[in-house]
C-alpha positions in Angstrom: -23.7 15.8 11.4 -21.6 13.0 12.8 -20.9 10.0 10.6 -19.5 6.8 12.0 -16.5 5.4 10.0 -15.4 2.0 11.1 -11.6 1.7 11.0 -11.9 -1.9 12.2 -14.6 -4.3 13.2 -14.6 -7.4 15.4 -17.7 -8.9 13.7 -18.6 -8.6 10.0 -21.9 -8.7 8.1 -21.0 -7.9 4.6 -23.5 -6.8 2.0 -24.5 -8.7 -1.2 -22.6 -6.9 -4.1 -25.6 -7.4 -6.3 -27.6 -5.0 -4.0 -25.3 -2.1 -5.0 -26.1 0.2 -7.8 -24.4 -0.8 -11.0 -22.1 2.2 -11.3 -20.3 1.0 -8.2 -19.5 -2.4 -9.5 -16.4 -1.3 -11.3 -14.9 -0.2 -7.9 -15.3 -3.6 -6.2 -12.4 -5.8 -5.4 -13.7 -9.4 -5.9 -12.2 -10.7 -2.7 -13.4 -7.9 -0.5 -16.4 -7.9 1.8 -18.4 -4.7 1.3 -20.4 -2.1 3.3 -22.3 0.7 1.6 -24.2 3.5 3.3 -25.8 6.6 1.7 -28.2 9.3 2.7 -28.7 13.0 2.0 -25.4 13.8 3.7 -22.9 11.3 2.4 -22.1 8.2 0.4 -19.5 5.6 1.7 -18.3 2.4 0.1 -16.1 0.4 2.4 -14.3 -2.7 1.2 -12.5 -5.1 3.7 -10.1 -8.0 3.1 -8.9 -10.2 6.0 -5.3 -11.3 5.4 -2.7 -13.0 7.5 -1.4 -10.4 10.0 -3.1 -7.5 8.1 -6.6 -6.2 7.8 -7.0 -4.2 4.6 -9.7 -1.5 4.2 -10.5 0.7 1.2 -13.0 3.6 1.7 -14.5 5.7 -1.0 -16.3 8.7 0.7 -18.3 11.5 -0.8 -19.8 14.3 1.3 -23.1 16.0 0.2 -23.1 18.4 3.2 -20.7 19.5 5.9 -20.2 16.4 8.0 -17.9 15.1 10.7 -16.4 11.7 10.2 -16.1 9.8 13.5 -13.5 7.1 12.8 -13.9 4.2 15.3 -11.9 1.2 16.2 -13.1 -1.3 18.9 -9.6 -2.7 19.4 -6.1 -1.1 19.5 -4.5 -1.1 16.0 -1.6 0.3 14.1 -3.1 1.8 10.9 -0.9 2.5 7.9 -3.1 5.1 6.2 -2.8 6.2 2.5 -4.8 9.3 1.4 -5.9 10.1 -2.2 -8.1 12.5 -4.1 -8.2 15.3 -1.4 -7.0 16.2 2.0 -8.7 16.4 5.5 -7.7 17.8 8.8 -8.0 15.2 11.5 -8.8 16.4 15.1 -6.7 14.0 17.2 -6.1 14.1 20.9 -3.2 16.5 20.4 -3.8 20.1 19.4 -4.2 21.4 16.6 -4.7 18.0 15.0 -3.1 16.5 11.9 -3.4 17.0 8.2 -4.2 13.9 6.2 -2.6 15.2 3.0 -3.4 13.8 -0.5 -0.7 11.4 -1.7 0.8 11.0 1.7 0.9 8.1 4.2 0.9 8.0 8.0 1.3 5.2 10.6 -1.2 5.8 13.4 -1.2 4.2 16.8 -4.9 4.1 17.7 -6.5 3.0 20.9 -10.1 1.8 21.0 -12.6 4.6 20.6 -13.8 7.5 18.5 -11.8 10.1 16.6 -12.9 13.2 14.7 -12.4 14.4 11.1 -14.5 17.3 9.7 -15.3 16.8 6.0 -16.7 19.8 4.1 -19.5 19.6 1.6 -18.6 18.1 -1.9 -15.4 16.5 -0.8 -14.4 13.1 -2.4 -11.7 11.0 -0.8 -10.2 7.6 -1.4 -8.6 6.2 1.7 -6.7 2.9 2.0 -5.4 1.6 5.3 -3.7 -1.5 6.4 -4.3 -2.4 10.1 -1.8 -4.3 12.1 -2.6 -6.1 15.4 0.1 -4.9 17.9 0.5 -8.5 19.0 1.6 -9.5 15.5 4.5 -7.0 15.4 7.2 -9.3 16.9 6.5 -12.0 14.3 6.6 -9.3 11.5 10.0 -8.1 12.8 11.4 -11.6 12.9 10.3 -12.1 9.3 11.6 -8.7 8.1 14.1 -7.0 10.5 13.8 -3.6 8.8 10.3 -3.4 10.4 12.1 -2.9 13.8 10.8 0.7 13.8 7.3 -0.7 14.6 8.6 -2.0 17.9 9.6 1.6 18.9 6.2 2.7 17.8 4.7 1.2 21.0 6.1 4.1 23.0 4.8 6.7 20.5 1.9 9.0 21.5 -1.3 7.1 21.4 -4.1 8.4 19.2 -1.8 10.0 16.7 0.8 9.4 14.0 3.9 7.5 14.9 5.9 9.3 12.2 7.4 12.7 12.8 6.9 13.6 9.1 4.4 12.1 6.7 5.6 9.3 4.4 5.3 9.8 0.6 3.1 7.8 -1.7 6.0 7.4 -4.0 5.8 5.6 -7.3 6.5 2.2 -5.7 3.6 2.7 -3.3 1.3 3.8 -6.1 2.2 0.8 -8.2 1.4 -1.6 -5.3 -1.9 0.2 -4.4 -3.0 -0.1 -8.0 -2.2 -3.8 -7.8 -4.5 -4.1 -4.8 -7.4 -2.0 -6.3 -7.4 -4.0 -9.5 -6.8 -7.5 -8.0 -9.3 -9.9 -9.7 -8.3 -13.0 -7.7 -10.5 -14.6 -5.0 -9.9 -17.1 -2.2 -6.4 -18.2 -1.3 -4.9 -16.8 -4.6 -6.1 -13.3 -3.7 -5.0 -13.5 -0.1 -1.5 -14.6 -0.9 -1.1 -11.9 -3.6 -2.7 -9.1 -1.5 -0.7 -10.1 1.6 2.5 -9.7 -0.3 1.4 -6.3 -1.7 0.6 -5.1 1.9 3.9 -6.4 3.1 5.8 -4.6 0.3 4.0 -1.4 1.2 5.0 -1.7 4.8 8.6 -2.5 3.7 8.6 0.7 1.5 7.4 2.8 4.5 10.1 1.1 6.7 12.7 2.2 4.1 11.3 5.7 4.1 11.5 5.7 7.9 15.1 4.5 7.8 16.1 7.2 5.3 14.1 10.1 6.9 17.2 11.8 8.2 18.9 11.8 4.7 18.6 14.8 2.5 17.4 14.4 -1.1 20.6 14.8 -3.2 20.7 17.6 -5.8 21.7 15.0 -8.4 18.6 12.9 -7.6 16.4 15.9 -8.1 18.2 16.9 -11.3 17.7 13.5 -12.8 14.2 13.0 -11.3 12.4 12.7 -14.7 14.9 10.2 -15.9 14.6 8.1 -12.8 10.9 7.9 -13.5 11.6 6.8 -17.0 13.9 4.1 -15.6 11.1 3.0 -13.2 8.7 2.6 -16.1 11.4 0.7 -18.1 12.0 -1.8 -15.3 8.2 -2.2 -14.8 7.7 -3.1 -18.5 11.0 -4.8 -19.5 11.3 -7.5 -16.9 12.5 -9.9 -19.6 15.7 -7.9 -20.0 18.6 -8.4 -17.6 20.7 -5.3 -17.0 23.4 -4.4 -14.5 23.2 -1.0 -12.8 26.2 0.1 -15.0 24.3 -0.8 -18.1 21.2 1.0 -16.9 23.3 4.1 -16.1 24.6 4.0 -19.7 21.1 3.6 -21.2 19.6 6.4 -19.2 22.6 8.7 -19.0 22.8 8.7 -15.2 26.2 8.7 -13.5 26.8 5.0 -12.5 27.9 6.0 -9.0 24.6 7.8 -8.4 22.0 5.5 -10.0 21.4 3.0 -7.2 21.3 5.6 -4.5 19.1 8.1 -6.5 16.6 5.3 -7.3 16.3 4.3 -3.7 15.9 7.9 -2.6 13.0 8.5 -4.9 11.2 5.1 -4.7 12.3 3.7 -1.3 13.4 0.4 -2.9 16.5 -0.8 -4.7 16.6 -1.5 -8.4 17.2 -5.1 -7.6 14.2 -5.4 -5.1 11.9 -3.6 -7.5 12.9 -5.7 -10.4 12.4 -8.9 -8.4 9.0 -7.7 -7.2 7.8 -7.0 -10.7 9.2 -10.3 -11.9 7.4 -12.3 -9.1 4.1 -10.5 -9.9 4.5 -11.4 -13.6 5.2 -15.1 -12.9 2.4 -15.3 -10.3 -0.1 -13.7 -12.7 0.9 -15.9 -15.6 0.7 -19.1 -13.5 -2.7 -18.2 -12.2 -4.0 -17.4 -15.7 -2.6 -20.7 -17.1 -2.0 -18.8 -20.3 1.6 -19.8 -20.9 3.6 -23.0 -20.4 5.8 -22.8 -17.3 8.9 -23.3 -19.5 8.1 -20.2 -21.5 7.4 -18.1 -18.4 10.8 -19.2 -17.0 12.5 -18.3 -20.3 10.9 -14.9 -20.4 11.9 -14.1 -16.9 15.5 -15.3 -17.2 15.3 -18.5 -15.2 17.4 -21.5 -16.4 14.8 -24.0 -15.0 11.2 -24.1 -14.1 12.1 -25.6 -10.8 14.3 -22.6 -9.9 11.5 -20.2 -10.9 8.9 -22.0 -8.9 11.0 -22.1 -5.8 11.5 -18.3 -6.1 7.8 -17.5 -6.5 6.7 -20.0 -3.9 9.1 -18.4 -1.4 8.0 -14.9 -2.3 4.3 -15.6 -2.0 4.6 -18.2 0.8 2.8 -20.7 -1.4 
C-alpha cells in the first residue's frame, strides 16, 4: 500500500497538539507544527519548523503492514537526511536504489515529484532532514565558505544522493540532533537556537565532505575510546580552559596526534566544539534567567559581560 510522505510542503495546516494521544506528547518539539496520521497500516508523526534558510522536519514512522513510502516534494530541494532506529532501501531513479542506513546521513538533490521507499511490516524509523532551497546556497556559501561543496552539488545527479559515500552521524551530529529534539524554546528564541544547530550540522557534513579522501589513521582508531572520553570531558567541563597540549597530557594521547585525531572522528576541531558548547551554555543560561550575567561570564572564562554578550550575539545572530 502506498503512503504519501511529505518531504516538503508549500502550504501548511498544522494540527492542534492537544488532539494527539497523550503518549505522543513527550515526542513533541514545542516550536514545531505537527501532522499525525494513522490507520491499520502505519502511524506517522511529522514535525516541521520553518527557519531562516532551512526547513527542518522530524518524522517518526511505524509500519503495521508492508507498505511503500512515497516521499513527495512539490519544489526542488536539497535534503540533508539523517536516519535512525533502522534502515530502508530507497528506490531512486538510478538502479538499484540507495540504502538509507541507520546512523548515516546523505545529502539528496531532489526535484519535484514522488519517490519510492518500501517499508516492511513492524519497522520503526526516526528520520530528520534539513531542507535547503537551492536559491539560498550562494548566501550560505558567502556566510560559510566551507559550504562551497553545495555549489558543486547542482551538477550532481538529480533524484539521488550528492555524496559518493554516506556521511556518518558522528558524536558531534548526535549531540546537535539531541539539542534539536529536546529544544523547549518557542518563537524567536527557538528559531535562533535551532537555526544554529542546523547550520552546525551542515558545517559538520561539509567537514566530512572535505576529509572524505583521507584515511582514518591507525593512531586515531587505537585511541578511539579515549577520544570519546575527551569529547565527553569537553562537553561537561566548559568552565575549564585547557590547551591541546594539556588535554594530550590528561588523556595520554600524543600531543601531535590529538587535534587531527579529534577532527577525524568528530568532524570538528577541539576549539570549535568547545566554543559551540560554551555558546549553548551561555544562551541557555541567559534564556533561563537563572544566573547573573556576571556569574555566567566568570564560569565560561570571559573577563567581561560585554565580551561574552558580543560572542553569543554574533554566534546566534541576535
